[in-house]
SEDONU-241046 format. One record per residue (C-alpha): x, y, z; residue in three letters. Coordinates in steps of 0.05 Angstrom, whole numbers. Layout:
<atoms>
> X	Y	Z	ALA
...
</atoms>
This chain:
<atoms>
> 1853	810	2504	MET
> 1792	827	2462	THR
> 1778	790	2397	ALA
> 1788	855	2359	GLU
> 1857	864	2391	ASN
> 1874	792	2375	GLN
> 1855	802	2301	VAL
> 1897	866	2299	ARG
> 1957	830	2329	LEU
> 1951	773	2279	HIS
> 1949	824	2222	LEU
> 2010	859	2249	LEU
> 2045	792	2254	TYR
> 2026	774	2182	ASP
> 2055	839	2157	PHE
> 2116	847	2202	TYR
> 2129	779	2234	GLY
> 2191	765	2192	GLN
> 2223	827	2224	LEU
> 2220	797	2293	LEU
> 2276	755	2322	THR
> 2273	680	2314	GLU
> 2256	672	2388	LYS
> 2202	725	2385	GLN
> 2170	692	2324	ARG
> 2173	623	2356	SER
> 2142	646	2422	PHE
> 2090	688	2386	PHE
> 2068	630	2343	GLU
> 2066	582	2402	LEU
> 2025	630	2444	TYR
> 1979	661	2392	HIS
> 1973	608	2339	HIS
> 1983	543	2377	ASP
> 1948	569	2439	ASP
> 2001	545	2488	LEU
> 2004	578	2557	SER
> 2064	618	2582	LEU
> 2082	560	2627	GLY
> 2080	509	2571	GLU
> 2125	552	2527	ILE
> 2172	564	2585	ALA
> 2177	490	2599	GLU
> 2190	473	2526	GLN
> 2246	524	2520	HIS
> 2277	518	2590	GLY
> 2263	590	2610	VAL
> 2219	624	2662	SER
> 2147	643	2652	ARG
> 2168	715	2661	GLN
> 2220	709	2605	ALA
> 2166	684	2558	VAL
> 2120	741	2578	TYR
> 2175	792	2568	ASP
> 2193	765	2499	ILE
> 2120	765	2478	LEU
> 2109	836	2502	LYS
> 2173	859	2467	ARG
> 2148	825	2402	ALA
> 2080	859	2408	GLU
> 2113	926	2421	ARG
> 2159	917	2361	THR
> 2100	900	2316	LEU
> 2062	962	2340	GLU
> 2123	1006	2330	GLU
> 2133	980	2259	LEU
> 2060	994	2243	GLU
> 2065	1064	2272	ALA
> 2123	1078	2224	LYS
> 2101	1040	2162	LEU
> 2025	1040	2166	GLN
> 2020	978	2122	LEU
> 1962	947	2161	VAL
> 1923	1012	2163	ALA
> 1932	1020	2088	ARG
> 1911	948	2076	PHE
> 1848	958	2117	LEU
> 1830	1023	2081	ARG
> 1841	990	2013	GLU
> 1800	930	2033	ARG
> 1743	976	2054	GLN
> 1745	1013	1988	VAL
> 1746	947	1949	VAL
> 1685	923	1988	GLU
> 1649	989	1973	GLU
> 1667	983	1900	LEU
> 1642	912	1898	ASP
> 1574	934	1926	ARG
> 1571	992	1876	GLU
> 1588	946	1818	LEU
> 1534	896	1839	ALA
> 1483	953	1842	ALA
> 1507	978	1774	LEU
> 1500	908	1746	GLN
> 1429	904	1771	GLU
> 1412	971	1739	ASP
> 1442	950	1673	VAL
> 1403	884	1675	ALA
> 1339	923	1689	ARG
> 1356	970	1633	LEU
> 1368	915	1583	LEU
> 1305	878	1605	GLY
> 1261	940	1603	ALA
> 1225	969	1544	ASP
> 1277	1024	1545	ALA
> 1266	1049	1474	TRP
> 1193	1068	1484	ARG
> 1183	1143	1472	PRO
> 1175	1187	1534	ALA
> 1103	1204	1516	GLU
> 1087	1130	1519	ALA
> 1113	1126	1590	GLY
> 1181	1094	1578	GLY
> 1228	1154	1580	GLY
> 1226	1171	1654	ASP
> 1250	1103	1676	ASP
> 1305	1106	1624	TRP
> 1328	1175	1648	ASP
> 1326	1153	1721	GLU
> 1367	1090	1708	LEU
> 1415	1128	1664	GLY
> 1426	1180	1719	THR
> 1437	1126	1772	ARG
> 1486	1090	1728	ILE
> 1525	1154	1715	GLN
> 1527	1170	1790	GLU
> 1551	1100	1807	ARG
> 1605	1103	1754	VAL
> 1629	1170	1780	ARG
> 1629	1142	1851	GLY
> 1670	1082	1829	ILE
> 1719	1127	1792	GLN
> 1727	1171	1854	ALA
> 1741	1111	1899	ARG
> 1792	1084	1849	LEU
> 1826	1152	1849	ARG
> 1830	1147	1925	THR
> 1865	1079	1919	LEU
> 1914	1106	1868	VAL
> 1928	1168	1910	ALA
> 1942	1124	1971	ASP
> 1993	1084	1931	GLU
> 2034	1146	1914	GLN
</atoms>
């Protein structure tokens, strides 16, 4: 199993694990969290290796089916991506505002100060509009 698949499976378990049976949860945690082998789990629970394998596969299938219906993990990942983008935009906006406050922004344009002011003002407005659009995306996803 690839690391990416492992991460996805853990996310699915975090979101939907409580909907699995007690045995599925127990075996899943022993195998994926405690890193026990199929044989070790089988020995602990007095069942065959094949039974452990089947229970784990059934649990994974159940988690995938729940995600296909509810899409909670997909939504979480989309929202996390938007939040990260917004965080970067806000940091850039903060830098522009700091530059603006530190600059000789009130110098008349004929003295060479107006162009920087206009450029920074335009960038700030664009970033604010971008942040607003991303926030609308988050709100639309919630409805």
